[in-house]
N, C-alpha and C positions, 0 to 999 in steps of 0.2 A: 650551828655547833661551834663552840669556841675552840679555836686551834691554838690558843695561848699567845697570839700576837696582839700587840697593842697598836692601834692605828694612830695614837697620839705620839708615838715615838718618832723622833726626828730621824731622817734618812741620812746615812753617812755618805757624804760625797767628797770626792777628792778636791783638795784646795788647789786653786790655780797656781801653777808653777811647781807643784809637787807631783812629779811623775813616777818617782821611785816608790816602791812599796815600803811601808813602815818597817823599821827594824823589828827583829824578832823580840818579843817580850815587851815592845813599846805599846803604850795604850793608844788606841786609835782616837783620832781627833773628831769630835762631833761638831758638824757645821749645820746651822739652821737652814731649812729648805728655802726660806725667803731670800737668803743671800745668794742662792744659785739661780734665781729668776730675775730678769731685768724688767721692771714695769715702767711704762712711759709716765713721765711726770709733767704736769701742766706747766706751760711756760707763761708766766704772768706778764711777760713783756710783749707777747704776741698781740697785735692789734685786733680788736673785735671785728666780726664779719659785718660787711656793709649791708645796711637795710635796703629793701627794694625801693627803687626810686620811681616816682610818677612820670608818665610820658611827658616829653617836653612839648612846646607849642608847635614845632615843625611837624612832629608825628601826628598831633591832632589835626593840623591843617591837611596833611596827606589823607587821613581817614575821611575828612569831610569832602575832599576832592574825589576820592573813590566813590563815595556815596552819590555825589552829583553825577558822576559818569555813569553809575549804575542806573540812576533814574532816567538819564538821557537815553541810554540804550533801551530801557524798558518802553519809554515813550516812542522811540523809533520803531521798536518791534510792534507795538500796538498800531502805529500808523501803517506799517507794511501789511498787517493782517487785515485792516480795514480796506486798503487798496486791493488786496487779493480778493476779498469777498466781493467787492464792487466789480472787479474785472470778471470774476466767475459769473456773477449775476448778469452782467452785460453780454457775456458770451452765450449764456443760456437763452437770453431774450433774443439775441440775433439768430441763434439756431432755430428757435421756434418760429420767428418771422420768416426765415428761409423755407422751413417746412410748409408753412401756410402759403407762401408764394408759389412753391413748387406744386402744391395741390391745386391752387387756383389756376395755374398755367395748364395743368393737365385737364382740369375741368373745362376751361375755356377752349382748349384745343379739341376736346371731345365734342363740345357744343358746336364748334365751327364745322367739324366733320359731319355731325348729325344734320345741321342745317343744309349743308351742301347735298347730302344724301336725300333729304326731304325735297329739295328743289328739283333734283334729278328725277326722283320717282314721280313727283307731281307732273313734270314735263312728259314723262313716259306714259302716264295713265291714258291719255287720249289714243296713243298708238296701240296700247294694249287692248283697249276697247274696240278699236277699229279691227284689230286682228281677230278678236272674238266674233265680231260681226261678219268678217270674211269667212271664218270657219263655218258659221251658221248658214251662210249663203252659198257655200260651195258644195252642196250635197250632190249636184249633178256631175261634178268632176272629181272622181275618186283620187286621181293623182294630185291635183291641186289641194284637195282637202287633206290628204296625208301630209303634204309638205307644210301646209299652214298649221296643222295640229302639232307637228314636230317643233316648229318655231315657237308656237304658243307654250308648249310644255317647257322648253328650255328657258324662255323668258320668265315664266312664272317661277321656275326653280331659282333663277338668279335673284329675282326680287324677293322671294321668300327667304333666301339666305341672308339678304341684307336687312331682314326684319319686317318685310311687308306682309300684311295679313288682309285677306279679302273679307269684307263684312257683307254677308248674304244670308239674312235670316230666313228660316223656313216658314211655311204657311202655318198660321195658328200660334206663332210665337208672340209673346208680349212685346208691345212696342216700347223700346228703350229710347227715350229722348236724347240720351247721351250719344248714341251711335246711329239712331234711326231718324229719318226725316219724313214724317207722314204728310203726304201731299194730296192723296185722293182718298175720299171716304167711300167705302163699299157698303151697299145695303144687304149683302149676303151675310146671314148669321148674326145680324145686329141684335135681334131680340134675345138670342141665347147668351151673348156676351153681356148684355145689360142685366138679364136676370141673375146671372151668376156673380155679377159685380166684380169681375176680374179686370176690368179696364179694356182698352183697345187692343186688338189683335192684328197681327200682320196677315194680310190675305195674299199679297203678291209683291215681289220685288221689282220695281221699275228700273232701278239702276243700283248696282252694288256699290258699297262704300269700301274705304281702305283706311288702314291705320299702319303706321310705321314705328316699330319699337314702342308700342303703347301710346303713341301720339296720333290723334285722329287727323287724317288728311282730308277725308270727305265722308260725310254720313251716308248711309244707305237710304236711297229714296224708295219709299214703300207705299203701297196701298193698304188701307187699314179699315177695320170695322169696329164700331163701338160695342 
């Protein structure tokens, strides 16, 4: 909506130095608005802005030096990584060798103990058999028989605890060449065993055998039939 004002009309502004209002009846002075605003004007005498200059030779040399230093540091880092990997590998190899050495020492120590136990038990076998013979022969002396049997039981318990096992096959059992030593052939029941084709059978134990912790000390001496 038009309010009757004209935007092109110049604004009346007081002139500098004129602070008193105009006299009554005097025509107001019209001043263009451009005269009331100060605009900066270009100074043609101002020197032009300097253009960007290229880096000088010293700066280029410094950049090259930094690059060389970076390459040297990278090479040193790579060398340290190689040394670290080599040290770790050497440590792992040494640890494995130590574990193998430890296992070998334990195995050898066990073997030494087992050999000593075998020698001890082998040395005691004749005494053990003599004791059994004494028990068998002491039927007429009840007191002596009781004492001998007590010693025999204790000795057997000690040896069994160390891993000793008595090999004493029963009659009719198959002859096992690994633990039996057939020395006498018996004619009893020979035809029956041959017909069935089952191989030789134990008929009598002449001397018991012994094994210690699965190791055969002495095979059982047996009488057999074909």
